[in-house]
C-alpha positions as CSV (number, residue, x, y, z in Angstrom):
1,M,-47.7,20.8,30.5
2,E,-50.6,23.0,31.7
3,P,-50.0,26.1,33.7
4,S,-50.6,25.8,37.4
5,V,-51.2,28.8,39.7
6,D,-52.8,29.4,43.1
7,A,-55.8,31.7,42.5
8,A,-55.4,33.5,45.8
9,A,-51.7,34.2,45.1
10,L,-52.7,35.6,41.7
11,E,-55.3,37.9,43.3
12,R,-52.7,39.2,45.7
13,C,-50.3,40.0,42.8
14,V,-53.0,41.9,40.9
15,A,-54.0,43.7,44.1
16,S,-50.3,44.8,44.5
17,G,-50.2,46.3,41.1
18,W,-49.3,43.5,38.8
19,T,-51.2,43.3,35.5
20,L,-52.5,40.1,34.0
21,E,-51.7,40.0,30.3
22,E,-51.7,37.7,27.3
23,G,-54.9,36.0,28.2
24,G,-53.6,35.2,31.6
25,K,-50.3,33.8,30.5
26,A,-48.1,36.6,31.9
27,L,-47.9,39.2,34.7
28,T,-46.3,42.6,34.1
29,K,-45.4,45.5,36.4
30,T,-43.3,48.6,36.2
31,F,-41.2,49.6,39.2
32,Q,-39.9,53.1,39.7
33,F,-36.9,53.9,41.9
34,A,-35.2,57.1,43.1
35,N,-32.4,56.8,40.6
36,F,-30.4,54.3,38.4
37,V,-28.3,53.0,41.3
38,E,-31.5,52.1,43.3
39,A,-33.0,50.4,40.3
40,F,-29.9,48.4,39.5
41,G,-29.4,47.5,43.1
42,W,-32.9,46.1,43.3
43,M,-32.4,44.2,40.1
44,T,-29.2,42.7,41.6
45,R,-31.1,41.6,44.8
46,V,-33.9,40.1,42.7
47,A,-31.4,38.3,40.5
48,I,-29.9,36.5,43.5
49,H,-33.4,35.2,44.4
50,A,-34.3,34.4,40.8
51,E,-31.1,32.4,40.4
52,K,-31.7,30.4,43.6
53,A,-35.2,29.6,42.4
54,N,-34.0,28.9,38.8
55,H,-36.8,31.1,37.6
56,H,-35.7,34.2,35.7
57,P,-37.7,37.3,34.8
58,E,-37.9,39.1,31.5
59,W,-37.1,42.6,32.4
60,S,-35.6,45.9,31.1
61,N,-34.1,48.9,32.8
62,V,-34.1,52.5,31.7
63,Y,-32.5,54.9,34.2
64,R,-34.8,54.5,37.3
65,T,-37.5,52.4,35.7
66,V,-37.6,48.6,35.6
67,S,-40.3,46.9,33.5
68,V,-40.9,43.2,34.4
69,R,-42.7,40.4,32.6
70,L,-43.2,37.1,34.4
71,T,-44.3,33.8,32.8
72,T,-43.2,30.2,33.0
73,H,-42.0,29.1,29.6
74,D,-42.0,25.4,30.6
75,T,-45.8,25.5,31.2
76,G,-46.7,28.0,28.6
77,G,-48.2,30.4,31.1
78,L,-48.2,31.4,34.8
79,S,-47.2,29.1,37.6
80,D,-46.7,29.4,41.3
81,R,-43.0,30.2,40.6
82,D,-44.2,33.5,39.0
83,M,-46.3,34.3,42.0
84,A,-43.4,33.7,44.4
85,L,-41.0,35.8,42.3
86,A,-43.6,38.6,42.1
87,K,-44.0,38.6,45.9
88,T,-40.2,38.7,46.3
89,M,-39.9,41.6,43.9
90,D,-42.6,43.6,45.7
91,A,-41.0,42.9,49.1
92,L,-37.5,43.9,47.9
93,A,-39.0,47.1,46.3
94,G,-40.3,48.1,49.7
């Protein structure tokens, strides 16, 4: 199945600090928080949204830093599901 993504949504993601990588097949972003509790709390809030959408990020956490990679494995690249999760992550990060 070919990747499907709204170009305007992708532009908004890039404008808000997401980086297009892997020849357009993934989005990445690093979030910084005040401390570990803030970072982990944000991850917990995102996890609830991700589970409801059945679309889960690839991410890692070191103290107050969370690195995120979004892609849709089913399509082999980005989809509107990635754009929606990126928007949610940005909103929850404030």
